[in-house]
C-alpha positions in Angstrom: -173.5 -14.4 -108.3 -169.7 -13.3 -108.4 -170.7 -9.6 -108.0 -173.3 -10.4 -105.1 -170.0 -12.1 -103.4 -167.8 -9.4 -104.1 -169.9 -6.8 -102.8 -170.4 -9.1 -99.6 -166.6 -9.0 -99.3 -166.4 -5.4 -99.4 -169.2 -4.8 -96.9 -167.4 -7.1 -94.6 -164.3 -5.4 -94.9 -165.7 -2.4 -94.3 -167.2 -3.4 -91.0 -163.6 -4.9 -90.1 -162.2 -1.3 -91.0 -165.1 0.3 -88.9 -164.6 -1.8 -86.0 -160.9 -1.5 -85.3 -161.4 1.2 -83.0 -164.7 0.2 -81.4 -164.6 -0.2 -77.5 -166.7 -3.4 -77.6 -164.3 -5.1 -80.4 -162.8 -7.5 -77.9 -166.2 -8.8 -77.1 -166.8 -9.5 -81.0 -163.4 -11.0 -81.3 -164.4 -13.4 -78.3 -167.5 -14.2 -79.7 -165.9 -15.5 -83.0 -164.5 -18.6 -81.0 -167.5 -19.9 -81.1 -168.7 -22.2 -84.0 -171.3 -20.6 -86.4 -170.4 -17.2 -85.4 -168.2 -15.6 -87.9 -167.5 -12.0 -87.7 -170.4 -10.6 -89.6 -172.7 -12.5 -86.9 -170.6 -11.2 -83.9 -170.7 -7.9 -85.0 -174.5 -7.9 -85.4 -174.9 -9.3 -82.1 -172.8 -6.7 -80.4 -173.9 -3.8 -82.5 -177.8 -4.7 -81.8 -177.5 -5.7 -77.8 -174.5 -3.6 -76.7 -172.4 -4.7 -73.7 -173.7 -8.3 -72.9 -172.2 -8.1 -69.3 -175.1 -5.9 -68.4 -177.3 -8.7 -68.2 -176.9 -10.5 -64.9 -177.8 -13.8 -66.1 -178.2 -15.7 -69.6 -181.9 -15.8 -69.0 -182.4 -12.1 -69.2 -180.5 -12.1 -72.2 -183.0 -14.8 -73.6 -186.0 -12.6 -72.5 -184.5 -9.4 -74.3 -184.0 -11.5 -77.6 -187.8 -12.9 -77.4 -186.2 -16.5 -77.3 -188.3 -17.4 -74.5 -191.5 -19.8 -75.0 -194.8 -18.0 -74.8 -196.6 -19.8 -71.9 -200.6 -20.7 -71.7 -202.0 -21.7 -68.3 -205.7 -22.5 -67.3 -206.4 -24.1 -64.0 -203.6 -27.0 -63.4 -202.5 -27.4 -67.1 -199.7 -25.0 -68.3 -198.8 -25.2 -72.0 -195.9 -23.8 -73.9 -196.3 -22.3 -77.2 -193.8 -20.5 -79.9 -191.1 -18.1 -78.9 -192.4 -14.6 -77.8 -190.3 -12.5 -80.7 -190.9 -9.7 -78.4 -187.1 -8.5 -78.5 -184.5 -7.4 -81.0 -185.5 -9.1 -84.2 -181.9 -8.7 -85.8 -180.0 -10.1 -83.2 -182.2 -12.9 -82.6 -182.2 -13.5 -86.6 -178.3 -13.4 -86.4 -178.3 -15.9 -83.2 -180.5 -18.4 -85.0 -178.4 -18.3 -88.3 -175.2 -19.1 -86.2 -177.1 -21.8 -84.3 -177.6 -23.7 -87.7 -173.8 -24.7 -87.3 -174.8 -26.9 -84.3 -176.5 -29.6 -86.7 -173.0 -30.5 -87.7 -170.7 -32.9 -85.8 -168.6 -31.0 -83.2 -165.3 -30.9 -84.5 -163.1 -27.6 -84.9 -163.0 -26.6 -88.8 -159.8 -25.1 -90.0 -161.6 -21.5 -90.2 -162.6 -22.0 -86.6 -159.1 -23.2 -85.5 -157.4 -20.0 -87.4 -159.9 -17.8 -85.3 -159.4 -19.6 -82.0 -155.5 -19.1 -82.3 -155.8 -15.6 -82.0 -157.5 -15.6 -78.4 -156.4 -16.4 -75.1 -156.2 -19.8 -74.0 -159.0 -19.5 -71.3 -161.1 -18.5 -73.9 -160.2 -21.0 -76.1 -161.1 -23.4 -73.2 -164.5 -21.9 -72.6 -165.6 -21.9 -76.3 -164.2 -25.4 -76.8 -167.0 -26.9 -74.7 -169.8 -25.3 -76.8 -169.7 -27.4 -79.9 -170.2 -30.6 -78.3 -173.0 -29.3 -76.1 -174.6 -27.7 -78.9 -174.4 -30.6 -81.3 -175.6 -32.8 -78.7 -178.5 -31.1 -77.7 -179.4 -30.6 -81.6 -179.3 -34.6 -81.8 -181.0 -35.3 -78.6 -184.3 -33.0 -79.5 -184.0 -34.3 -83.3 -184.1 -38.0 -82.1 -187.2 -37.2 -80.0 -189.0 -36.2 -83.3 -188.9 -32.4 -83.0 -188.8 -30.1 -85.9 -185.4 -28.9 -87.0 -186.5 -25.2 -86.9 -187.6 -25.5 -83.3 -184.7 -27.5 -82.5 -182.4 -24.6 -84.0 -184.2 -22.1 -81.6 -183.2 -24.4 -78.7 -179.9 -24.1 -79.8 -179.9 -20.6 -80.0 -180.9 -20.4 -76.8 -177.9 -22.6 -75.6 -175.8 -20.5 -77.9 -176.8 -17.4 -76.3 -175.8 -18.8 -73.0 -172.1 -19.6 -74.3 -172.2 -16.0 -76.0 -173.1 -14.6 -72.4 -170.3 -16.8 -70.6 -167.6 -15.6 -73.1 -168.6 -11.7 -72.7 -167.9 -12.2 -69.1 -164.5 -13.2 -69.6 -163.6 -9.9 -71.8 -162.4 -6.8 -70.3 -164.4 -3.9 -72.0 -163.2 -0.4 -71.8 -165.8 2.0 -70.6 
């Protein structure tokens, strides 16, 4: 187990070293202001999706990730099914992994506080609203009796919108 952790630590450090000169590094840093989005999740999202500002609306990003529910319609009846999974699987997996943090109470952990201290005040304010919103949504859906996995996918859709909004605030050099 310790060898596994050591290997993960070396890989994370290699990612940190490689990403220092990356033009999308400011976006990666901004995404880390969200709870449930550590460095590896942020790098995965940005590496797989590229510049998030290329999407005009968060719903376009949701469709690209395959997080939209499938729909079945016959006559006047309309039913929604599972997510389409048509988009980028790695980015969707990383986003859902980050969304699992929404099941915990909306408080700022010490790790998140340290990440937030390095961000501009406007970014801190924007990211500060997300945990409460995600936690509230998670608890509402669970109270309705929804399965935890389905609720986490819904939280991932909300998290995706928060990521898109943060990416809009960060200037990226061409």
